[in-house]
C-alpha positions in Angstrom: 13.4 -24.9 -44.8 13.8 -21.1 -44.8 14.7 -20.8 -48.6 13.8 -23.6 -50.7 10.4 -22.4 -52.0 9.5 -18.9 -50.5 7.5 -18.1 -53.6 8.8 -14.9 -55.8 6.3 -12.4 -56.4 3.7 -13.6 -58.7 2.4 -12.5 -61.9 -0.9 -11.8 -61.2 -3.5 -11.7 -63.8 -5.2 -8.8 -65.1 -8.1 -11.0 -66.0 -8.5 -13.8 -63.9 -10.9 -15.9 -66.2 -8.1 -16.2 -68.8 -4.4 -17.9 -69.0 -1.7 -15.6 -68.2 1.6 -15.9 -69.8 5.0 -14.7 -68.2 7.8 -14.4 -70.4 11.0 -16.2 -69.4 14.5 -15.1 -68.9 16.8 -17.9 -70.1 19.9 -18.8 -68.9 22.8 -17.3 -71.1 25.7 -19.4 -69.3 27.2 -21.4 -72.1 29.4 -24.0 -70.0 26.7 -26.5 -69.1 24.8 -26.3 -72.5 27.2 -28.3 -74.2 27.5 -32.4 -74.2 30.3 -33.4 -75.7 29.4 -36.9 -75.3 26.5 -36.4 -77.3 25.6 -35.4 -81.1 22.5 -33.7 -81.8 21.8 -36.0 -84.9 20.4 -33.2 -87.1 23.4 -31.1 -87.2 26.2 -33.8 -86.2 27.7 -31.0 -83.7 28.0 -31.3 -79.8 24.3 -31.3 -78.1 23.8 -28.0 -77.1 20.9 -27.0 -74.4 20.8 -23.6 -76.4 19.7 -25.0 -79.4 16.5 -27.1 -78.1 13.4 -24.9 -78.1 12.0 -24.6 -75.0 8.6 -22.7 -74.0 9.3 -18.6 -73.6 6.3 -18.4 -71.5 4.8 -19.8 -68.1 0.9 -20.2 -68.4 -0.6 -19.7 -65.4 -3.8 -21.8 -64.9 -7.1 -19.1 -64.7 -8.3 -18.9 -60.8 -12.1 -19.3 -61.9 -10.9 -22.7 -63.3 -8.9 -24.3 -60.7 -12.1 -25.3 -58.3 -13.8 -27.4 -61.0 -10.7 -28.8 -62.6 -10.3 -30.1 -59.2 -14.1 -31.2 -59.0 -14.2 -32.9 -62.4 -10.9 -34.9 -61.4 -12.6 -36.1 -58.2 -15.9 -37.1 -59.8 -14.0 -39.0 -62.6 -12.2 -40.7 -59.9 -15.4 -41.8 -58.0 -17.6 -42.5 -61.2 -14.9 -44.8 -63.4 -12.6 -46.5 -60.9 -10.3 -47.0 -63.2 -7.4 -46.6 -60.8 -8.5 -49.3 -58.7 -7.1 -51.4 -61.3 -3.7 -52.4 -60.4 -3.1 -52.9 -64.7 -4.2 -49.2 -65.5 -1.9 -48.0 -62.4 1.3 -49.6 -63.7 0.3 -48.7 -67.7 0.1 -44.9 -66.3 3.8 -45.0 -64.5 4.7 -46.5 -67.6 3.5 -43.8 -69.6 5.1 -41.6 -67.3 8.3 -43.0 -67.7 8.1 -42.8 -71.4 7.4 -38.9 -70.9 10.8 -38.8 -69.4 12.2 -40.9 -72.1 10.9 -39.3 -75.1 11.4 -35.7 -74.2 14.5 -36.0 -72.6 16.4 -33.2 -74.6 13.6 -31.0 -73.7 13.6 -31.7 -70.3 17.3 -31.6 -69.9 17.1 -27.9 -71.4 14.5 -26.8 -69.7 16.6 -27.8 -66.0 19.3 -25.9 -68.1 17.6 -22.9 -68.4 16.3 -23.0 -64.8 19.3 -24.0 -62.9 22.3 -24.2 -65.2 22.2 -28.1 -64.9 24.5 -30.0 -67.3 22.5 -33.0 -69.4 24.6 -35.1 -67.4 23.8 -33.7 -63.9 19.8 -33.6 -64.9 20.5 -37.2 -66.3 22.0 -38.5 -62.8 20.0 -36.3 -60.4 16.5 -36.0 -62.0 15.7 -39.0 -64.4 17.7 -42.2 -63.0 16.2 -41.2 -59.7 12.9 -40.7 -60.9 13.0 -43.7 -63.2 14.0 -45.8 -60.5 10.9 -44.8 -58.5 8.5 -45.7 -61.3 10.5 -49.1 -61.7 10.3 -50.0 -58.3 6.7 -49.2 -57.9 6.0 -51.0 -61.3 7.8 -54.0 -59.8 6.0 -54.5 -56.4 3.1 -52.8 -57.0 1.5 -56.4 -56.6 3.2 -57.1 -53.6 2.5 -53.5 -52.2 -1.5 -53.9 -52.8 -2.1 -57.4 -51.8 -4.2 -57.5 -48.4 -2.7 -58.5 -45.2 -4.1 -61.1 -43.2 -3.0 -60.1 -39.5 -3.0 -63.0 -36.6 -6.4 -63.9 -35.3 -7.5 -64.4 -31.4 -9.4 -66.8 -30.1 -12.8 -64.2 -30.3 -12.1 -64.6 -34.6 -10.7 -67.8 -35.0 -13.5 -68.7 -37.6 -13.2 -65.4 -39.2 -11.6 -63.8 -42.3 -9.5 -60.9 -40.7 -7.7 -58.3 -43.6 -6.4 -55.1 -44.4 -7.7 -54.0 -47.5 -5.2 -51.4 -49.4 -7.5 -48.9 -50.8 -7.0 -45.3 -52.8 -7.6 -42.3 -50.5 -8.7 -40.5 -53.5 -7.2 -37.0 -55.2 -4.0 -36.2 -53.8 -2.2 -32.6 -54.5 1.5 -32.7 -55.1 3.0 -29.4 -54.6 6.5 -29.5 -55.9 10.0 -28.2 -55.6 12.1 -25.8 -57.5 15.6 -27.3 -57.0 14.8 -30.6 -58.2 11.9 -29.6 -60.4 11.5 -33.1 -62.1 12.3 -35.6 -58.6 10.5 -33.7 -56.2 7.9 -33.4 -58.4 7.2 -36.5 -60.1 8.4 -39.2 -57.4 5.6 -38.0 -55.4 3.2 -38.4 -58.2 4.5 -41.7 -58.7 3.6 -42.9 -55.0 0.2 -41.4 -55.4 -0.3 -43.1 -58.9 0.8 -46.3 -57.7 -1.6 -46.5 -54.6 -4.5 -45.9 -57.3 -5.2 -41.9 -56.8 -5.8 -38.9 -58.9 -3.3 -36.3 -59.0 -3.3 -32.5 -59.2 0.0 -31.5 -59.7 1.4 -28.1 -58.8 5.0 -27.3 -60.3 7.0 -24.5 -58.9 6.6 -21.3 -60.7 10.8 -20.5 -59.7 11.8 -23.3 -62.4 9.3 -22.0 -64.6 11.1 -23.6 -68.0 10.4 -27.1 -66.4 6.9 -26.3 -64.6 5.7 -25.3 -68.4 7.1 -28.4 -69.8 5.4 -30.7 -67.2 2.2 -28.8 -68.0 2.5 -29.3 -71.7 3.7 -33.0 -71.8 1.4 -34.2 -68.7 -1.9 -34.3 -70.7 -0.3 -35.7 -73.8 1.0 -39.2 -71.5 -1.0 -39.3 -68.5 -5.0 -39.7 -68.7 -6.1 -36.1 -68.3 -9.6 -37.5 -66.7 -7.2 -37.9 -63.8 -4.0 -36.1 -63.8 -4.0 -32.3 -64.2 -1.7 -29.5 -63.9 -2.0 -26.1 -62.2 0.6 -23.5 -62.8 1.2 -20.3 -61.4 2.1 -18.5 -58.1 0.9 -17.6 -54.9 -2.7 -16.7 -56.1 -2.7 -19.9 -57.9 -1.7 -22.2 -54.9 -3.8 -20.4 -52.5 -6.8 -20.8 -54.7 -5.7 -24.9 -55.4 -5.3 -25.3 -51.3 -9.6 -24.2 -50.9 -10.3 -27.3 -52.7 -11.2 -30.4 -50.6 -8.1 -33.2 -51.4 -7.6 -36.6 -49.6 -3.7 -36.1 -49.1 -1.4 -33.0 -49.8 2.6 -33.9 -50.5 4.4 -30.6 -50.2 8.2 -30.0 -50.5 9.5 -26.8 -49.2 10.0 -24.6 -46.3 8.4 -24.5 -42.9 6.9 -21.1 -43.2 4.4 -22.6 -46.5 4.2 -25.8 -44.9 2.2 -24.0 -42.1 0.0 -22.4 -44.3 -0.5 -25.7 -46.3 -1.3 -27.6 -42.9 -4.1 -24.7 -42.2 -5.8 -25.1 -45.2 -5.9 -29.3 -45.0 -7.1 -28.8 -41.4 -10.2 -27.5 -42.8 -11.2 -30.5 -44.7 -9.0 -32.9 -42.0 -6.9 -33.4 -45.2 -3.4 -36.1 -43.9 -0.2 -34.2 -45.1 3.4 -35.5 -45.9 5.7 -32.5 -45.5 9.0 -32.7 -46.6 11.0 -29.7 -45.4 14.8 -29.1 -44.5 16.9 -27.6 -41.9 20.5 -27.6 -40.8 21.6 -31.0 -42.0 24.9 -31.4 -40.0 28.2 -33.6 -41.1 30.3 -34.8 -38.4 34.2 -35.9 -38.7 34.9 -38.0 -36.3 38.5 -37.9 -35.4 38.8 -41.7 -36.9 37.8 -40.4 -40.0 39.3 -40.9 -43.4 39.5 -37.0 -44.1 40.2 -37.3 -48.1 37.5 -39.4 -48.8 35.2 -37.9 -46.2 36.1 -34.5 -48.3 35.5 -36.0 -51.4 32.3 -37.3 -50.3 30.9 -33.9 -48.5 32.1 -31.9 -51.9 29.8 -34.1 -53.8 26.9 -33.7 -51.6 27.1 -30.3 -50.7 27.8 -28.8 -54.0 25.7 -30.7 -56.4 23.1 -28.5 -58.0 25.3 -25.6 -56.5 24.2 -26.3 -53.0 20.7 -25.9 -53.6 19.7 -29.7 -52.4 17.4 -30.1 -49.4 19.6 -32.9 -47.7 22.8 -30.8 -48.4 25.6 -31.1 -45.8 24.7 -27.8 -44.6 27.6 -27.5 -42.0 30.5 -29.3 -40.6 31.8 -30.5 -36.8 35.2 -31.5 -36.6 38.0 -31.5 -33.9 40.1 -28.1 -34.1 43.1 -29.6 -34.9 42.1 -31.4 -37.9 40.3 -28.6 -39.4 43.3 -27.2 -41.6 44.2 -30.4 -42.9 40.4 -31.3 -43.6 40.3 -27.9 -45.6 43.3 -28.9 -48.0 41.3 -32.2 -48.6 38.2 -30.1 -49.1 40.2 -27.9 -51.9 41.7 -31.0 -53.8 38.0 -32.4 -53.7 36.6 -29.1 -55.4 39.4 -29.0 -58.0 39.1 -32.7 -58.9 35.6 -32.4 -59.4 35.0 -29.1 -60.7 38.5 -27.7 -62.2 40.9 -24.6 -61.4 37.9 -22.3 -62.2 34.5 -23.9 -61.6 32.7 -21.3 -63.5 34.0 -23.2 -66.6 32.7 -26.6 -65.3 29.8 -27.7 -66.8 29.2 -29.9 -63.8 28.6 -26.7 -61.3 25.4 -25.0 -61.6 24.0 -21.9 -60.7 21.7 -20.0 -58.0 18.3 -20.0 -59.1 17.3 -16.6 -58.9 18.5 -12.9 -58.1 16.9 -12.7 -54.6 18.6 -16.4 -53.4 21.7 -15.0 -55.0 21.6 -11.5 -52.8 20.7 -13.8 -49.4 23.7 -15.8 -50.1 26.0 -12.9 -50.6 24.5 -11.2 -47.1 26.1 -14.0 -45.3 29.4 -13.3 -46.6 29.2 -9.9 -45.0 29.4 -10.9 -41.9 32.7 -12.5 -42.2 36.0 -10.6 -41.8 38.5 -11.6 -44.4 39.3 -8.2 -45.8 39.5 -7.3 -49.9 40.3 -4.1 -51.5 37.2 -4.3 -53.4 35.2 -4.9 -50.5 34.1 -1.2 -50.0 30.4 -2.1 -49.4 31.5 -4.9 -46.8 33.3 -2.1 -44.4 32.1 -1.8 -41.0 29.9 -5.1 -41.3 29.5 -6.9 -37.9 31.7 -10.0 -37.8 30.8 -13.1 -36.0 34.5 -15.1 -36.3 35.2 -16.9 -39.6 37.4 -16.8 -42.4 36.5 -17.4 -46.3 39.2 -20.1 -46.9 38.3 -21.6 -50.0 36.1 -19.4 -52.9 35.9 -15.9 -52.5 34.3 -12.6 -51.6 31.2 -11.2 -53.9 33.0 -8.3 -55.4 36.2 -10.7 -56.3 34.6 -13.6 -57.8 30.8 -13.6 -57.6 28.7 -12.9 -61.0 25.8 -11.8 -60.6 25.0 -11.6 -64.0 25.0 -15.3 -64.5 24.1 -16.0 -60.4 27.5 -17.5 -60.0 28.7 -18.3 -56.5 31.7 -20.4 -56.5 32.3 -23.5 -53.8 32.9 -21.4 -50.7 34.0 -22.9 -47.2 34.4 -20.8 -44.5 36.5 -22.0 -41.2 36.5 -21.3 -37.7 32.9 -20.3 -37.8 30.9 -19.5 -34.7 28.1 -21.6 -33.3 26.0 -18.2 -33.1 27.1 -16.6 -36.3 24.4 -15.7 -38.6 25.0 -18.5 -41.0 24.4 -21.2 -38.6 20.8 -19.6 -38.1 18.9 -20.7 -41.1 19.3 -23.3 -43.8 22.0 -22.4 -46.2 20.7 -23.6 -49.3 23.5 -22.5 -51.2 27.4 -23.3 -52.1 28.6 -21.9 -48.7 30.1 -24.6 -46.2 30.8 -23.3 -42.7 33.0 -25.4 -40.3 32.6 -25.0 -36.7 35.8 -26.4 -35.0 35.4 -28.2 -31.6 37.9 -28.0 -28.6 37.3 -31.4 -27.3 38.2 -31.9 -23.8 41.0 -34.5 -22.9 40.0 -38.2 -22.4 40.8 -38.0 -18.8 38.5 -34.8 -18.0 35.7 -36.6 -19.8 36.0 -40.2 -18.6 33.7 -39.4 -15.3 30.8 -38.3 -17.9 31.1 -41.4 -20.1 31.0 -44.2 -18.0 28.1 -46.4 -19.2 25.0 -46.4 -17.0 22.8 -49.1 -16.5 21.3 -49.4 -19.9 24.4 -48.9 -21.9 23.8 -45.6 -23.4 27.2 -44.1 -23.8 28.5 -47.4 -25.0 30.8 -45.9 -27.5 30.5 -42.5 -27.1 33.9 -40.1 -26.5 34.1 -36.4 -25.9 34.1 -35.6 -29.2 30.7 -37.2 -30.1 29.2 -35.8 -26.8 30.0 -32.5 -28.1 28.6 -33.0 -31.3 25.3 -34.0 -30.2 24.9 -31.8 -27.7 25.4 -28.9 -30.7 22.9 -30.6 -32.9 20.5 -30.7 -30.2 20.4 -27.4 -29.7 18.4 -27.0 -33.1 15.4 -28.4 -34.6 15.9 -31.8 -35.7 17.5 -31.7 -39.1 16.6 -33.5 -42.2 19.5 -35.4 -42.4 22.4 -36.5 -40.6 26.2 -37.3 -41.7 28.5 -39.0 -39.6 32.1 -39.8 -40.8 34.4 -42.2 -38.8 36.1 -45.6 -39.1 34.9 -46.2 -35.2 31.6 -47.7 -35.9 30.7 -47.6 -32.4 31.0 -43.9 -32.0 29.0 -43.4 -35.1 26.3 -45.4 -33.9 26.5 -43.7 -30.6 25.9 -40.5 -32.6 23.2 -41.6 -34.7 21.1 -42.9 -31.5 21.5 -39.6 -29.4 20.5 -37.9 -31.9 17.4 -37.3 -34.4 17.1 -36.5 -37.9 14.9 -37.0 -40.9 17.6 -39.9 -42.2 21.0 -40.8 -41.8 24.0 -41.3 -44.2 27.6 -42.7 -42.3 30.4 -42.3 -44.4 28.7 -40.7 -47.3 26.2 -38.0 -48.2 22.6 -37.8 -49.5 22.7 -41.4 -50.4 20.1 -42.6 -48.3 17.6 -39.9 -50.3 18.0 -41.6 -53.5 18.0 -45.1 -52.1 14.1 -46.4 -53.2 14.0 -48.9 -50.3 14.6 -46.1 -47.2 11.8 -43.7 -46.9 12.5 -40.2 -47.2 11.1 -37.6 -44.9 11.7 -35.4 -41.7 11.0 -35.1 -38.0 9.9 -32.1 -36.3 10.9 -29.1 -38.1 12.2 -30.9 -40.8 8.9 -32.5 -41.6 6.1 -34.6 -41.3 5.8 -38.3 -42.8 7.8 -40.2 -45.5 7.6 -41.3 -49.1 9.5 -43.2 -51.4 9.0 -46.8 -52.4 6.7 -48.8 -50.2 6.6 -45.8 -47.8 5.0 -43.8 -50.5 2.4 -46.0 -51.2 1.6 -46.6 -47.7 1.5 -42.6 -47.0 -1.3 -42.4 -49.8 -3.1 -45.7 -49.1 -6.3 -46.1 -46.8 -5.6 -49.3 -45.0 -8.8 -50.3 -44.4 -9.9 -53.0 -41.5 -12.0 -56.0 -42.6 -13.8 -58.8 -40.7 -15.6 -61.2 -42.5 -17.9 -63.5 -39.9 -19.9 -66.7 -40.9 -23.8 -66.5 -40.2 -23.6 -69.5 -38.5 -22.0 -70.8 -35.3 -23.9 -68.2 -33.3 -23.0 -69.7 -30.0 -19.7 -68.4 -30.4 -21.1 -64.9 -30.0 -23.1 -65.7 -26.6 -20.6 -64.7 -24.5 -20.9 -60.7 -25.5 -24.9 -60.9 -25.4 -26.4 -59.7 -22.4 -27.9 -60.6 -20.0 -24.2 -60.2 -18.5 -22.9 -62.8 -15.8 -19.8 -64.0 -14.1 -19.7 -66.8 -16.7 -19.2 -64.6 -19.8 -16.6 -62.5 -17.5 -14.7 -65.6 -16.5 -15.0 -66.5 -20.6 -13.8 -62.8 -21.6 -10.9 -63.0 -19.5 -9.5 -66.2 -20.7 -9.3 -65.2 -24.2 -7.9 -61.6 -23.1 -5.1 -62.9 -21.0 -4.4 -66.1 -23.2 -1.3 -64.9 -24.6 0.2 -63.6 -21.9 
């Protein structure tokens, strides 16, 4: 993903042997700070994030201390073998849940300062998702960790054949800033469940949350096996020099290539959760009202800064206007007449991301009296249908950008090149040929590959296929056959039909990308498997030596005949 975790210029310690502290700027916007539903027990007033004392500095890990830290964790993991114990793993997972439960106010306040998240949004998108992962792991760990006993063949009917589930060792988790609890701690849950030690690198772009995690994790988890490295580019570069047994990274493709290069030096496997332009396809059979409400939810939660947020919409041109009206109604329903005043509407994480999003709007051609700075900019079609221009309604002081919908966007517009990662939603209308002109192309081939296809879905599949495989695909429609056809004829990390982002928070489903959107997957058992070494074990008795004679020299026709019978017996 082009924007999610490209690190900003990081503070470089003047003395690399000592901790460096960076003063943090808090979010001064009051709307999401209040939680009317919860009273502060000390004051009796509504809970207010601004009343919670959060760290005022981000303390970076000294660079000379990073390699010894990793080496010590590896030595502890190897020597004690404590994490081979399922009961110890469960105890550490419960401690992680305890960390979140006992520090709910502090974590909510940190997320408010970093991302303007309300307490309710933090609970739903960070706490509940992470604790669900923990509960899933604790509940099913015994079953996940049991050896598997595959079927045997004639040559080993008397043997014990099994697959052990062994930990891989020490795992590096590099988290993301947009969901700095969920996307940092849920990979850690998978690593702990699989019996691994963890070096955790939170994103410095959400510095308040990163510092809170650095302060709390050593107090709740066993510090022999779990440590936090904080900092920016220099510290991340240093930690990547160490040998790890698995690396899980959430972020963008450019940094992912750097991580893969570092991992290759030690032949370390990686799980990379990246991103891409995730389309939402609105089939003509869709319920436009319900589709609009579900897209508004998935797009504008966290101010559009979600890796699986719908990035653009494909819809028939003759439905575009009606759909925009439904989008406006849904935005008003969820965020009020002015989303700036909504406690549930977030802010852009940093000035440079705000400037990037404002730059997209400069390529659109809606005139505004105050937009002198936009005069003469190239246009690529498209209008601002909902929201407003930067000069009119955007506030850089608190990095506020309203939910913005762009209509009649050209497929080659600059906004269609990279993942948006913000609250801008382009609509690309499709001019679908009539059924009569498409009939010849839609006939089933001998494999039935066009069954359920129609001209709209074929055009949508063609446009989606022009880009790297997205992290998510969303398709809306009552025509189940048409929706299934699109799923079968596209590639993406995951799919949700008739909703958005819900596959991400379903613990029983893998979360990951394909191609440009990532490598590997985790969540639930898939995370356990990703960080587990499946070790082949065959146990043979010392007796019954005659069974082995077929493979001993001197070899001849008799052995060959017996071997053929063994090999072909199951065909």
